[in-house]
N, C-alpha and C positions, 0 to 999 in steps of 0.2 A: 581753236584750229587756226593756225597762221596761214595767211594767203600770200605773204610776201609784199603786200601793199599796205601803206598806212592810210587811215581814213582821210578823206579829202585830198589825197595826193594828186597833184596835177591841176588843182583849182587855182585860178588867179585870185588875187586879192579882191574881195567884194563879191565874188561868185558864191552862190549858195547852192547846196545840194538840192536838186530838183528831180533827180532820177526816180526815187520811189513813188512820188506823186504822179509823175508823167508815165511811169510804168503802168499804173492803174488806169490812167486815161487811155493809153494806147491799147491796153488789153481789152477795154470795153469795145473799142472799135474792131479789134480782131474777133471778139466774141460775136458781135453783130454781123460781121461779114461771114463768119462760120455758120451762123444760123441761116442766112440767106443762101449760102452755098449748099448746105444740107437740104434745104427745101428745094432748091433748083435741081440738084442731082437726083433727089427722090422723084420729083415730077417728071424728069427726063428719062427715068427708068434705069439710071446708072447705079443707084444706091437705094437700098431699102433699109430704113432705120428700124431698129428693133422696137417692139412695143413693151415698154416697162410698166404701163398701167393700162389694162384692157379697155376701159371705157374711153380713154383718150386716143387710143390707137398709136399710129406711128409718130404723131406729134410729140408724144412723151419721149420717144427716143431721140428725135431731132433736137428738141430743146435740151435734153440731158447732155447730148454730145456737144452742143454749142456751149453749154455751161462748163463742161470739162475743158473744152478748148480755151475758154476765157480764163479759167483758173490756171491752166498750164502756161498760157501766155503771160499772165500776171506774175506767176512765180519765176519764170525764166527772165523776164524783163527786169523784175525787181532785183534778182540776184546779179544781173549784169550791170545795172545802173545804180545800185545802192549808194555808191560814193561819188556820183558824177553830177555835174551840172549839164543838163540836157537842154537843147534849144527848144523852147516852148512852141514857137510858131510852127516849126516843122511837124512836131508831134500832134498838135491840134489840127493842122491841115490834113495830115494823114488819117487821123482818127475820124474827122468829119467825112472824108472820102470813103473810108471803110464802112462807116455807118450808112452812108448814102447808097453804096453798092449793095450792102446787105439788105437794106430796106427795099431797094429796087428788085432784088432777086426774089422777094416774097410775093410779088404781084403776078397774078395769072397772065395778064397780057404780055409780060416779059418772057414767060416760058414759051409762048408761041413764036416769038421772034427768033429764038435760037433753037 
């Protein structure tokens, strides 16, 4: 299937394609943030996650939805960045920020603040 672009089109000499790797890194941050968001929304009463496995309850639904979000983000970012050199610093900073926010949203004291 022709996309109209050549591989590595637009890269300067010496640049290497880093998009696929950084797509996986950023997708991990997005998945972590999604997990925190699903937990927070569930605890706030805005969203009730389905129970995919009875003994685990709603946590099975929240983790499954977060995993699907991670996979979708990874697929979309990989498709968009597969032939690009992406700035590592920005992606790593954004990923760490998303992981931090996702982790923060899973703690009960944070639920009481908002």
